[in-house]
C-alpha positions in Angstrom: -1.3 -116.8 49.8 -4.3 -115.6 51.8 -4.9 -117.5 55.1 -7.8 -120.0 54.7 -10.2 -118.3 57.3 -9.6 -114.9 55.9 -10.0 -116.2 52.4 -13.4 -117.7 53.1 -14.5 -114.3 54.5 -13.2 -112.4 51.6 -14.8 -114.8 49.0 -18.1 -114.4 50.7 -17.8 -110.6 50.3 -17.0 -111.1 46.6 -20.1 -113.3 46.2 -22.4 -110.8 48.1 -21.0 -108.0 45.9 -21.8 -109.7 42.6 -25.2 -111.0 43.9 -26.1 -107.4 44.9 -24.9 -105.9 41.5 -26.3 -108.7 39.3 -29.2 -106.6 38.1 -27.1 -103.5 37.4 -24.5 -105.7 35.6 -27.2 -107.2 33.4 -28.7 -103.8 32.5 -25.5 -102.4 31.1 -26.2 -101.5 27.5 -23.6 -103.8 25.9 -23.9 -106.8 23.6 -24.9 -105.1 20.3 -25.0 -107.3 17.2 -21.7 -105.8 15.8 -20.0 -106.4 19.2 -21.2 -110.0 19.4 -20.0 -110.6 15.8 -16.6 -109.2 16.7 -16.3 -111.4 19.8 -17.1 -114.5 17.7 -14.5 -113.5 15.1 -11.9 -113.0 17.8 -12.7 -116.3 19.5 -12.3 -118.2 16.2 -8.9 -116.6 15.7 -7.8 -117.5 19.2 -9.5 -120.9 19.7 -10.1 -122.3 16.2 -13.2 -123.6 14.5 -13.6 -127.2 15.7 -16.4 -127.9 18.2 -15.1 -128.0 21.7 -16.0 -128.6 25.4 -15.5 -125.1 26.9 -15.6 -124.0 30.6 -16.6 -120.4 31.1 -15.1 -119.5 34.4 -17.0 -116.7 36.2 -19.7 -117.0 33.7 -21.9 -114.4 35.4 -24.9 -113.4 33.4 -23.6 -115.6 30.5 -22.5 -113.1 27.9 -19.4 -114.9 26.8 -20.6 -118.4 27.3 -23.7 -117.8 25.2 -21.6 -116.4 22.4 -19.4 -119.5 22.5 -22.4 -121.8 22.6 -24.0 -120.0 19.6 -20.8 -120.9 17.8 -21.6 -124.5 18.3 -19.5 -125.3 21.4 -20.7 -127.2 24.4 -20.4 -124.8 27.3 -20.2 -125.2 31.0 -20.6 -122.0 33.0 -19.0 -121.8 36.4 -19.9 -119.1 39.1 -20.6 -118.8 42.7 -23.1 -116.0 42.3 -26.5 -117.6 41.9 -28.2 -114.3 41.1 -25.8 -113.6 38.3 -26.4 -117.1 36.9 -30.2 -116.7 37.1 -30.0 -114.0 34.5 -27.9 -116.3 32.4 -30.3 -119.2 32.8 -33.2 -117.0 31.6 -31.3 -116.1 28.4 -30.2 -119.6 27.7 -33.8 -120.9 28.2 -34.7 -118.8 25.1 -32.0 -120.3 22.9 -31.3 -123.7 21.3 -27.8 -124.1 22.7 -25.8 -126.5 24.8 -25.1 -124.7 28.1 -24.8 -126.3 31.5 -24.5 -124.4 34.8 -22.3 -125.3 37.8 -22.0 -123.5 41.1 -18.5 -123.3 42.3 -15.3 -121.5 43.1 -13.0 -120.4 40.3 -10.0 -121.1 42.4 -11.1 -124.6 43.4 -13.1 -126.0 40.4 -14.5 -129.4 41.2 -13.9 -131.0 37.9 -11.8 -134.1 37.0 -8.4 -133.7 35.2 -8.4 -133.1 31.4 -12.1 -132.4 31.3 -12.3 -129.4 28.9 -10.7 -128.4 25.6 -10.7 -124.8 26.5 -11.0 -122.8 29.8 -11.9 -119.1 29.3 -12.7 -116.3 31.6 -13.5 -112.6 31.1 -12.9 -109.9 33.7 -12.5 -112.5 36.4 -8.9 -112.8 37.4 -8.7 -109.4 39.0 -11.4 -110.5 41.5 -9.3 -113.5 42.8 -7.1 -113.5 45.9 -5.0 -116.3 44.5 -4.8 -115.9 40.7 -1.8 -118.2 40.1 -3.4 -121.0 42.1 -6.6 -120.5 40.0 -4.7 -120.7 36.7 -2.9 -123.9 37.9 -6.3 -125.5 38.5 -7.5 -124.4 35.1 -4.6 -126.1 33.6 -5.3 -129.2 35.5 -8.9 -129.5 34.2 -8.0 -128.6 30.6 -6.8 -131.3 28.2 -3.2 -131.4 27.1 -3.0 -129.4 23.9 -6.1 -127.4 25.0 -6.1 -123.7 25.6 -6.5 -121.3 28.5 -7.8 -117.9 27.5 -7.9 -115.0 29.9 -9.6 -111.7 29.1 -8.9 -108.8 31.3 -7.9 -105.1 31.4 -6.5 -102.2 33.3 -9.3 -100.7 35.4 -7.3 -98.1 37.4 -9.0 -94.7 37.5 -6.0 -92.6 36.8 -6.2 -89.5 34.5 -9.0 -87.1 34.2 -11.1 -89.0 31.6 -11.3 -92.1 33.8 -12.1 -90.2 36.9 -14.9 -88.3 35.1 -16.1 -91.7 33.7 -16.2 -93.3 37.2 -18.3 -90.3 38.5 -20.7 -90.4 35.5 -21.2 -94.1 35.9 -22.3 -93.6 39.5 -24.7 -90.9 38.4 -26.2 -93.3 35.8 -26.6 -96.1 38.3 -28.4 -93.7 40.7 -30.6 -92.0 38.1 -31.4 -94.7 35.7 -31.1 -98.0 37.5 -32.5 -96.9 40.9 -29.2 -97.9 42.7 -27.6 -96.3 45.6 -25.3 -93.5 44.5 -22.3 -95.0 46.2 -23.6 -98.6 45.7 -22.0 -101.7 47.2 -18.3 -101.7 46.7 -15.4 -103.8 47.7 -14.0 -103.1 51.2 -10.5 -101.8 51.8 -9.7 -105.1 53.3 -10.8 -107.0 50.2 -9.0 -104.7 47.8 -5.8 -105.1 49.8 -6.1 -108.9 49.5 -6.5 -108.8 45.7 -3.2 -108.6 43.9 -4.8 -107.3 40.7 -7.7 -105.2 42.1 -7.0 -102.5 39.5 -6.9 -105.0 36.6 -4.3 -107.5 35.4 -1.6 -106.2 33.2 -0.7 -108.1 30.0 2.8 -108.6 31.6 1.3 -110.1 34.7 -1.0 -112.3 32.7 1.9 -113.6 30.6 3.9 -114.3 33.8 1.1 -116.2 35.4 0.6 -118.4 32.3 4.4 -119.0 31.9 4.7 -120.0 35.6 1.8 -122.4 35.2 3.6 -124.1 32.3 1.6 -123.0 29.3 3.2 -122.8 25.8 2.7 -120.6 22.8 1.5 -117.7 24.9 0.0 -114.9 22.9 -1.5 -111.5 23.5 -4.4 -110.2 21.5 -5.5 -106.5 21.8 -9.2 -106.1 22.3 -9.5 -102.4 22.3 -11.5 -102.6 19.0 -14.3 -104.3 21.0 -14.1 -101.6 23.7 -14.5 -99.0 20.9 -17.6 -100.8 19.5 -19.1 -100.9 23.1 -18.4 -97.2 23.5 -20.2 -96.3 20.2 -23.4 -97.9 21.5 -23.4 -96.0 24.9 -24.9 -92.7 25.7 -22.4 -89.8 25.6 -22.2 -89.5 29.4 -21.0 -93.1 29.8 -18.4 -93.1 27.0 -15.9 -91.6 29.5 -16.0 -95.0 31.3 -14.6 -96.8 28.3 -10.9 -95.7 28.0 -9.4 -98.8 29.7 -7.1 -101.2 27.8 -8.6 -104.6 27.3 -6.9 -107.7 25.9 -6.7 -111.5 25.9 -3.7 -113.6 26.9 -3.9 -117.2 25.9 -1.7 -120.2 25.7 -1.6 -124.0 25.2 -1.5 -126.6 27.9 1.6 -128.8 27.4 1.0 -132.2 25.9 2.1 -135.2 28.0 5.2 -137.0 26.7 
């Protein structure tokens, strides 16, 4: 557990990072029609077809939350980066969907017990200093019999393809998005405080969910979505899309 004073400092750095990179994140050429259709199909498989109250934790620019809202769910998007959520608000305003925004900390969500049918996050857990604490909170605010769904991957740049991909991504950010070549990145201190700064393995995700008391834990490979994303990218960015992605999800225990 990170000391409270240090934790506040580190979380401010995380917030500043995502505020700074919000425009670059939004301009990534992802979210094609075939990708969105595949996400919706996978969510139906994992979560079911009934209308639900869903919390999108670390909602960012709203990609996942909007897909879930388009499927007919009532979505609450939680994030502490206002600039990321500003992009999401602009997109939601153009759609006829039920989507509410809440500013807050993923590790300390200020919702009552048993509020949501599903709590979902994508590419968030690796950014958290205290991932197990966060999941225990998500269990608290999710109804018994509801689901926790965590989407993450392995981001470590080992191997030639990934190293080339990381370099090409920097060049793209500099040449096409008017960003600094090196950009704003996490400090060494912050990376050292994040137990999953290179991504969260399927094994670690399963362990976290098990420790937090979830049942019927399952793993779903999502590399097919990564491959769809890669098809729609320019050739010089395809090298960046060779990481494994997956969802690990489970059911909150029903009360006896």
